[in-house]
N, C-alpha and C positions, 0 to 999 in steps of 0.2 A: 617355957622360955628361959627359965633359970638354968636349965641343963645346957642350952645353946644360946648364950647371951647375944651373939652377933647375928642371929637369925631374925628375920622379920616375923611378925605375928602370922602372916599368911603362910610362910614357910613352915612354921611350927604346926599350924592347923593341917596343912597338906601332909606333913610327916605323920601326924597322928591318924589321919584318914587312911594313909597308906598302910600303916601298921595294923589298923583295925580290919582291913580287908585281906591281909596277907595270911595265908595258911601256915601255921607254925611248923607243920610237917615239911613244908617246902624248905624252910630255913634249916631245920635239923638235917634234912637230906643233903643240902648244899655243903654244910660243914662236915658231914660224915664222908662225903666223897673226896674232900680235900684235906685228908689227914696225912701228915701234919700240915697245918695251915702255913705253908712256906712255899714261896715261889722264887727264892734266891738262886736256885739252880738255873733258872732261865736267863740270868744275867750273862752266863758264859756263852749263850747262843747269840748274843748281840754282836754284830760285826765290829771289829777292832777300831774302826774309824768313828764310831758313835760314842759320844759322852753320855753317861747315864746319870740322871738326877732323881733322887728319891726324896720326896717331901713327906714328913711325918707329922701327925697330929701331936699336939701338946699332951704329955702324959697326965697333966692336971685335968684334962677334958676326957678322961676315961679311954685313952688311946689303947688299942689292942696291940698294935705293932710298935715296938720300941726300937730305939737306935741300936741297941745291942743285938737285935734280931737280924739286922742287915749285914750280909757278908762283907768282910773287909778285904778279901783277897782279890777284888776287882779294882785295878788301879784307876780306871777312868770313871769310877763311880763316886758321885758326890751325894751323900746322905745328910739331911739336916732336919731338925725339928723346927716347926713354925710355931713360935709361942702364941698362945691365946687362940688357937684354932682347934676345932674338932676334926672329925673324919671328912667333912665337906670343905676341904681347903679351897677348892676352886670357887666356891660361893663365898666363904667367909673371908678369904684373903687372896683375891686374884693377883694382886701385885707380887705376892711371893712366888707365884708361878712365873711371871714375867721376869722377875729378878733372877730366877734360877736358869733361865734360858740365855746362854751366851750368844748374843747376836753379833754378826760381823760388823766391824766399825768401818765407816766410810773414810777413804783417804782423801783429804781435802788439800 
């Protein structure tokens, strides 16, 4: 729990159970197939009318992807670090996701 202070005890236990049943060769194979571990080239395939938001884990929480890894040549891309979160941003800080989504405003 010290590694992920925002997680519940149940989430930590479930993570450890998942890690214990996962075959290490599966993980190694996954990383070997995706070298270099970069998907930035896919941003260019997104249609021009779509705004792209990339939310990154806090480097203090052992984040693998850092802000400098995100391509800066895509004008409609918004990349930001979410302080105090690890890799599981949707669980640890769901409001950060909602804040990143530009919702249309009603005309009153």
